[in-house]
N, C-alpha and C positions, 0 to 999 in steps of 0.2 A: 503493500501497500503506500512505501513512500514516494512516490509519484503521484498517487492519485487527489483529491482534493477532498477534503473532509465538512465541505460546506454543499450547498447546492449550488447550482449555476444559475442565481437566480440573484436580480438587483436586489440591495439592500433599500429601503425607502429612506427619504432623506430623516436623520434624526431630528425632528422638531415639533413642539407642542402648538397647540392651536392658543395656548393662553398660558400663563402662570398658574402653577398650582402648587401650592407648598404641599400640600396632603399629599398627592401625588407622587412628586419626588422623593417625599421621605419613604413611600411603600416599595418606590422603586431602589431606594438604596440598600434595601435588603437584598435586590435581587442582583443588586450591582456588587456589594461588597460583602455581605453578612455571610452567617456560616454555611447556607447553600446559597452559593452566588457564584459568577461569574469568575470572581475572581479566585476563591476558593478552587474552580474549575480549572480554570488553566495554570493555578500554581499546583495541584494534583497530578494536570497533564504532565506538566513541565518535571516534575519530581520523578515522577513514575520513567518518564521516559529515558532521563539521567542513568536511573540507578538498574533500568532493565535491561541496558543498550548491549552490555557485551555478553549475555546471554540468549537476549529475544530480539535482535535488532529490527526484524521483521516488524514486531508488533509494537516494539518503542518508536520505531520511527509515525508508525499510526499516533500511538499517542502524542507525538509531539504536533503531528498535522491538527488533531484536536486541540491541542494548546493552543496552535495559531487562530483557530475559530472563535476558542473561546474569548483568546483576546479582543478580537471585533467584535463579538458582543459587548463584552467590558467598555470599551469605546462608544458604541453607539448608546447604552445607556449611561454612559457618563455623559454624553453629547444630553441624553433627553430631560436628564436630572437637571443640567445645567439651562436648558430651555424651559424648564418649567419653573426655573427661581431658585433652584436649589443648590446645595454646593456637593460635588462630586468625594465626600469623604471617604477615606478608605473606611470603613466601618458600616454599622447600622446604626440606627437610633430607634430609642422611644422619647415619650415626651420627657422623664426623667433622667436620662442618660445616655453619653453616648459607649457603645461597645465596639473598641477598637477589632481588626478583623488580625486574626494572626495567625502564626504557620501551624497551629495543630488542627484547624480546616481541612488542611488538604490531607488527601488520603495516603497512608504512608504503603509500601510496596513489600510485602511478605510471599504469601504465596498466590503465584500467576493468576489461577484460576477464580482466587477469592478479589483480587485486585481489580479482576476485569468487571464480577457480578457487581463488587460496588459502585465501580463506574456506570455501570447499567442501569442500577438504583439510583445514583445520582441525577443521573440524564432522566430516568423518568419522574425524578422528583421535580425537576427543573421544568418539565413540560406541565406537571400539575401545579407549578408554583404560580410560571406565567398564565397559566388558564387558568388561576382563579384572578390574578390580576387583571385579565381580559373584562373579568365580570363586575371587578369592581370600577375598573376605567371607563369614562366617557368622550376621550380625546382620540380622535380620529387619530393623527398621524403618531402619535405612541401607539396604540392599537396595532397600526398596520409594521410598527417594529417591531414590537413583541409577537406579531402572529407569524414574522420570517423569520425572527431566533426562532420559533416555536419548532419550524422546518429544519431547520438544522439540527435540534437537538433532537430531533425524533430521526434524523438521518444517522446521528450519533450513536442512537439506540441500535439501529440494524448493522451497523460497522459492527462494534460491540460485541453483539448478539452473533454474529459471525466469527467474531475472533474467541469468543468465549467455547461456541461449538465445536471450532477447529480444535481449541486446547484439552475438552473432553474427549474430544473422537481419539486425540493422539494419548490419552492415557487413561484410557480404556483397558 
């Protein structure tokens, strides 16, 4: 998968909101850099790529490719937060305090099958979290970007599921 694209060959909509909305910006912050976020995904995939490279280069290259797509999503969400009048802090907020993102949010790599299974679970959670966000948001510009990101995340599930099936086939 080294030379393949881990995002769909579809354009991304312009990352801009129709009007400022601090509540929507705050909700996007969790998807941007919270516990289960684009920042966590790109950090996790980058870490996994580095530690798996020597033993599983094909899979590591795919994980690197996924991290690059997650970086694009991270950038798009940051732009949306700014266009909504928010501040794209590296952390998620609630009304009482700021929770800074930390490295423990990235998935570690021990057993390859568990790593990939965890990645699939995290991608499914991302789809669910983005879908829940769409149920809340009424901004068509924001929603167009989120809907496009969901398509990539669903594509990631397919890629990772294929890898998982391949791993399990080899270990039987």
